C-alpha positions as CSV (number, residue, x, y, z in Angstrom):
1,M,14.3,-11.5,22.2
2,A,17.5,-12.6,20.6
3,R,17.3,-15.0,17.7
4,Q,19.8,-17.9,17.7
5,I,22.1,-18.4,14.7
6,T,24.7,-21.2,14.8
7,S,25.4,-21.7,11.1
8,H,28.6,-20.4,9.6
9,S,26.8,-20.0,6.2
10,N,24.1,-17.7,7.6
11,E,23.8,-14.6,5.3
12,T,23.4,-12.1,8.1
13,L,26.6,-13.3,9.8
14,K,28.5,-13.3,6.4
15,R,27.3,-9.7,6.0
16,I,28.6,-8.7,9.5
17,R,31.9,-10.4,8.9
18,S,32.3,-8.5,5.6
19,L,32.4,-5.3,7.5
20,R,36.0,-6.0,8.5
21,E,36.9,-4.9,4.9
22,K,36.7,-1.2,4.0
23,K,34.9,-1.7,0.7
24,Y,32.0,-3.3,2.4
25,R,31.9,-0.7,5.2
26,V,31.7,2.0,2.5
27,R,29.1,0.1,0.5
28,E,26.9,-0.7,3.5
29,G,27.5,2.5,5.5
30,L,28.1,0.3,8.6
31,F,31.0,-0.7,10.8
32,L,31.8,-3.0,13.7
33,A,32.4,-2.2,17.4
34,E,33.8,-5.0,19.6
35,G,33.2,-5.3,23.3
36,M,30.4,-4.6,25.8
37,R,32.1,-1.5,27.2
38,I,32.6,0.2,23.8
39,V,29.0,-0.7,22.7
40,A,27.6,0.6,26.0
41,E,29.6,3.9,25.6
42,A,28.3,4.2,22.0
43,V,24.7,3.9,23.3
44,E,25.3,6.4,26.0
45,A,26.6,8.8,23.4
46,G,23.4,8.4,21.4
47,A,24.4,5.8,18.8
48,V,22.0,2.9,18.5
49,P,23.2,-0.5,17.2
50,R,21.7,-1.8,14.0
51,M,22.6,-5.2,15.2
52,L,24.0,-6.9,18.3
53,V,25.7,-10.3,18.2
54,H,26.6,-11.9,21.5
55,G,27.9,-15.2,22.8
56,E,25.9,-17.7,24.9
57,E,28.0,-16.9,28.0
58,A,26.8,-13.2,27.9
59,A,23.1,-13.9,27.6
60,G,22.3,-13.3,31.2
61,H,24.5,-10.2,31.7
62,P,22.3,-7.2,32.9
63,L,24.2,-4.7,30.7
64,L,23.6,-6.9,27.7
65,R,19.9,-7.0,28.5
66,R,19.8,-3.2,28.5
67,L,21.7,-2.9,25.3
68,A,19.5,-5.5,23.6
69,A,16.4,-3.6,24.7
70,V,17.7,-0.4,23.2
71,T,18.5,-2.1,20.0
72,E,15.2,-3.9,19.6
73,N,13.2,-0.8,20.6
74,A,14.9,1.0,17.7
75,G,14.1,-1.9,15.3
76,G,17.5,-3.5,15.4
77,D,18.4,-7.1,15.4
78,V,19.8,-9.1,18.4
79,I,21.6,-12.3,17.6
80,E,22.9,-15.0,19.9
81,T,25.6,-17.3,18.5
82,T,28.5,-19.5,19.4
83,R,31.9,-18.5,20.7
84,E,33.4,-20.1,17.6
85,I,31.3,-17.9,15.3
86,L,32.2,-14.8,17.3
87,A,35.8,-15.6,16.8
88,K,35.2,-15.8,13.0
89,L,33.4,-12.5,13.1
90,S,36.1,-10.7,15.0
91,S,39.1,-12.6,13.6
92,K,40.4,-13.1,17.1
93,D,41.0,-16.4,18.9
94,N,39.8,-14.8,22.2
95,P,36.9,-12.7,20.9
96,Q,34.8,-10.2,22.9
97,S,31.5,-11.5,24.1
98,L,29.6,-8.8,22.2
99,L,29.8,-7.2,18.7
100,G,27.7,-4.1,17.7
101,V,27.0,-3.0,14.1
102,F,26.6,0.8,13.8
103,A,25.8,3.3,11.0
104,A,28.8,5.4,10.0
105,R,28.3,9.1,10.5
106,E,29.2,11.3,7.5
107,T,30.0,14.8,8.7
108,A,30.9,17.6,6.3
109,L,33.2,20.5,7.2
110,E,30.2,22.9,6.7
111,E,28.3,21.1,9.4
112,I,31.0,21.8,12.1
113,D,30.5,24.6,14.6
114,R,34.2,25.4,15.1
115,T,33.5,27.6,18.1
116,A,31.8,24.8,20.0
117,A,35.2,23.6,21.2
118,F,38.5,25.2,22.2
119,A,40.5,22.7,20.1
120,W,40.2,20.4,17.1
121,V,42.7,17.9,15.7
122,V,43.7,17.8,12.0
123,C,45.6,14.8,10.7
124,Q,47.2,14.7,7.3
125,S,47.8,11.3,5.7
126,L,47.7,9.4,9.0
127,K,48.1,5.7,8.2
128,D,48.0,3.8,11.4
129,P,44.5,3.1,12.7
130,G,45.9,2.5,16.2
131,N,47.3,6.0,16.2
132,L,44.0,7.4,15.0
133,G,42.1,5.6,17.7
134,T,44.5,6.9,20.4
135,I,44.2,10.5,19.0
136,L,40.4,10.2,19.2
137,R,40.6,9.0,22.8
138,T,42.9,11.9,23.7
139,A,40.6,14.4,22.0
140,D,37.7,13.1,24.0
141,A,39.8,13.3,27.2
142,V,40.5,17.0,26.9
143,G,37.0,17.9,25.5
144,A,38.1,18.7,22.0
145,G,35.5,19.0,19.2
146,G,36.8,16.2,17.0
147,V,39.2,15.1,14.4
148,I,39.5,16.2,10.7
149,L,41.2,13.7,8.5
150,L,42.9,14.9,5.3
151,D,44.3,13.3,2.2
152,Q,43.6,9.6,2.3
153,S,44.1,9.1,6.0
154,C,43.3,5.7,7.4
155,D,39.7,4.6,7.9
156,P,38.2,5.8,11.3
157,Y,35.7,3.0,11.1
158,S,38.2,0.1,10.8
159,V,37.9,-2.4,13.7
160,E,41.4,-1.4,14.8
161,A,40.7,2.3,15.0
162,V,37.3,1.8,16.7
163,R,39.0,-0.5,19.3
164,A,41.8,1.9,20.0
165,S,39.4,4.8,20.4
166,M,37.8,3.0,23.4
167,G,34.4,4.5,22.5
168,A,35.7,8.0,21.7
169,L,34.7,7.6,18.0
170,F,31.2,8.0,19.2
171,T,31.8,11.2,21.2
172,Q,34.0,13.0,18.7
173,V,33.0,14.6,15.4
174,V,35.0,12.9,12.5
175,V,35.4,14.6,9.1
176,Q,37.1,13.1,6.1
177,T,38.1,15.6,3.4
178,D,41.1,16.9,1.4
179,G,43.6,19.5,2.4
180,A,42.6,22.2,-0.1
181,S,38.9,22.0,1.0
182,F,40.0,22.1,4.6
183,L,42.2,25.2,4.2
184,R,39.4,27.0,2.3
185,W,36.9,26.3,5.0
186,L,39.4,27.2,7.8
187,R,39.9,30.7,6.4
188,Q,36.2,31.4,6.3
189,G,36.0,31.7,10.1
190,P,38.0,32.0,13.3
191,G,40.7,29.5,14.1
192,Q,44.4,29.2,14.6
193,L,46.2,26.5,12.7
194,V,49.2,25.2,14.6
195,G,51.4,22.6,13.0
196,A,53.7,20.1,14.8
197,S,57.1,20.3,13.0
198,L,60.8,19.7,13.4
199,N,61.4,22.6,11.1
200,T,61.1,25.3,13.8
201,S,62.7,26.5,17.0
202,H,59.4,27.5,18.6
203,D,58.8,25.6,21.8
204,Y,55.2,24.3,22.0
205,Q,54.8,25.9,25.5
206,A,56.0,29.3,24.3
207,V,53.0,29.8,21.9
208,R,49.8,31.5,23.0
209,Y,47.0,29.3,21.6
210,E,43.8,31.0,20.5
211,R,40.3,29.7,20.6
212,P,39.7,27.5,18.6
213,T,43.1,26.0,17.9
214,F,43.4,23.4,15.2
215,V,46.3,21.1,16.1
216,F,47.8,19.9,12.8
217,M,49.6,16.6,12.8
218,G,51.4,15.1,9.8
219,N,52.1,11.6,8.5
220,E,53.9,9.1,10.9
221,Q,57.0,8.9,8.7
222,S,57.3,12.2,6.9
223,G,55.4,14.7,9.0
224,L,53.7,17.7,7.4
225,P,54.6,18.6,3.8
226,A,56.2,22.0,3.2
227,D,53.1,23.5,1.7
228,Y,51.0,22.6,4.7
229,E,53.6,24.0,7.1
230,A,53.5,27.2,5.1
231,A,49.7,27.4,5.6
232,C,50.0,27.2,9.4
233,D,49.7,30.3,11.6
234,A,52.4,28.8,13.8
235,L,54.8,25.8,13.9
236,V,55.7,24.3,17.2
237,K,58.3,21.8,18.3
238,I,58.3,19.4,21.4
239,P,61.8,19.5,22.9
240,M,63.7,16.2,23.1
241,V,66.8,15.6,25.1
242,G,67.3,11.8,24.6
243,K,68.7,9.9,21.7
244,A,65.4,9.2,19.9
245,D,64.8,11.6,17.0
246,S,61.0,11.7,17.2
247,L,57.9,10.9,19.1
248,N,55.0,8.7,18.1
249,V,52.4,10.9,16.3
250,A,49.7,10.0,18.8
251,V,52.0,10.8,21.8
252,S,53.0,14.2,20.2
253,C,49.3,15.0,19.6
254,A,48.5,14.3,23.2
255,V,51.3,16.5,24.5
256,L,50.2,19.4,22.2
257,L,46.5,19.0,23.0
258,Y,47.1,19.0,26.7
259,E,49.1,22.2,26.4
260,V,46.2,23.9,24.5
261,F,43.8,22.5,27.1
262,N,45.9,23.7,30.1
263,Q,46.1,27.2,28.5
264,A,42.4,27.3,27.9
265,R,41.5,26.2,31.4
266,R,43.9,28.7,33.0
């Protein structure tokens, strides 16, 4: 049964709100997921909330009752609070009716079975959590294995990245490492590293993608550095005939992933 907390000074609620900051997420090993749909997809993927916080208006929702039962059966905490406090926890004037607190998954490169999927995404110094969330969502859509983040990329457990992933954070493997470690690991087994680049004439549809393909995306502003491009097995370019000189990195990643996907399924 949910316990009611209506005090802004409650220590549990203060702890939950602190998870909006990366230093507290790292210290606690926890992160926030907002919204009943995302929390439900997390549970369906096998992630059990450590805590659930819901508003009074959601108390009778049948899905909430199921999520609360899963949480309590695993020893988690279910809290009912006011809409005003939910807004404080989420920093939104129009907050979701449910927040879930989950344990962050720490996955090392050595734990990955690279042959379990036809494609993986590698992001170098990605800065926008919205882009990361969208890339995770696309990777899930095509059945990729996951996303490998290099060189101080943005936090996949930020509220913004989790929200943009629409639950895909819970279905995709996420690894955080540095470029040198990744390249050493990559060369120890099968895998084709294909970089998205403006410094090539190779059309992305003219390349034969091997299994597994590691789709390599660079920073939003500067793209892949020259040394990373030199490490790629192939560089590919998406043709553009309009006046814009580049595509959003998440859009570019989606175009490339779907080409790899289409070649694999044909």
